[in-house]
C-alpha positions as CSV (number, residue, x, y, z in Angstrom):
1,M,157.3,152.5,201.3
2,E,156.7,156.1,201.9
3,S,154.8,156.6,198.7
4,Q,152.6,153.6,199.5
5,S,151.8,155.1,202.9
6,L,151.0,158.4,201.2
7,A,148.8,156.6,198.7
8,E,147.0,154.9,201.6
9,I,146.4,158.2,203.3
10,V,145.1,159.8,200.1
11,Q,142.8,156.7,199.6
12,D,141.5,157.1,203.2
13,L,140.9,160.8,202.7
14,A,139.1,160.2,199.5
15,E,136.9,157.5,201.1
16,T,136.2,159.7,204.1
17,T,135.3,162.7,201.8
18,I,132.9,160.5,199.8
19,A,131.3,159.1,203.0
20,A,131.0,162.7,204.4
21,S,129.4,163.9,201.1
22,E,126.9,161.0,201.1
23,T,126.0,161.8,204.8
24,I,125.6,165.5,204.0
25,E,123.4,164.6,201.0
26,Q,121.2,162.4,203.3
27,L,121.0,165.1,205.9
28,S,120.0,167.6,203.2
29,D,117.2,165.2,202.0
30,R,116.0,164.9,205.6
31,I,116.1,168.6,206.2
32,E,114.1,169.1,202.9
33,A,111.5,166.6,204.1
34,I,111.2,168.3,207.5
35,T,110.9,171.7,205.8
36,T,108.0,170.3,203.7
37,Q,106.3,169.0,206.8
38,V,106.7,172.3,208.6
39,D,105.3,174.2,205.6
40,Q,102.3,171.8,205.5
41,Q,101.8,172.2,209.3
42,G,102.0,175.9,208.9
43,Q,99.3,175.8,206.2
44,Q,97.1,173.5,208.5
45,I,97.5,175.9,211.4
46,F,96.5,178.8,209.2
47,A,93.4,176.9,208.0
48,L,92.5,176.0,211.6
49,T,92.9,179.6,212.6
50,N,90.6,180.7,209.9
51,A,88.1,178.0,210.8
52,L,88.3,179.0,214.5
53,Q,87.7,182.6,213.5
54,T,84.6,181.6,211.5
55,L,83.3,179.6,214.4
56,T,83.8,182.5,216.7
57,D,82.0,184.9,214.4
58,N,79.2,182.4,214.0
59,Q,78.9,182.0,217.8
60,S,78.7,185.7,218.2
61,T,75.9,185.9,215.6
62,L,74.1,183.0,217.3
63,V,74.4,184.7,220.7
64,S,73.0,187.9,219.2
65,H,70.1,185.9,217.7
66,I,69.4,184.1,220.9
67,A,69.3,187.4,222.8
68,H,66.9,188.8,220.3
69,L,64.7,185.7,220.5
70,T,64.8,185.9,224.3
71,E,63.6,189.5,224.2
72,T,60.8,188.5,221.8
73,L,59.7,185.6,224.0
74,E,59.8,187.9,227.0
75,R,57.5,190.4,225.2
76,I,55.1,187.6,224.2
77,A,55.1,186.2,227.8
78,T,54.4,189.7,229.2
79,S,51.7,190.3,226.6
80,L,50.0,186.9,227.4
81,E,50.2,187.7,231.1
82,M,48.6,191.1,230.5
83,S,45.9,189.5,228.3
84,N,45.2,186.9,231.0
85,Q,44.9,189.6,233.7
86,K,42.4,191.6,231.6
87,H,40.3,188.5,231.0
88,S,40.4,187.6,234.7
89,Q,39.0,191.0,235.7
């Protein structure tokens, strides 16, 4: 009876070890999938950061162009006013 009990214990241990191994394998697969997702998200964040930097650079250039355009329009307006004043006299 003692050897039968020992055999049952060994059988239970073997089944538990197999189940634990399968669980560990499933967890490993899940961790690998999560790692892949995190890598992809990291790449997306990098791409978004680059796009944001480009937008910021473009906005700075646009603001500079608008400032230059405003100065030019102010000069034109001043010139027209002076021309109108000369013609009015």
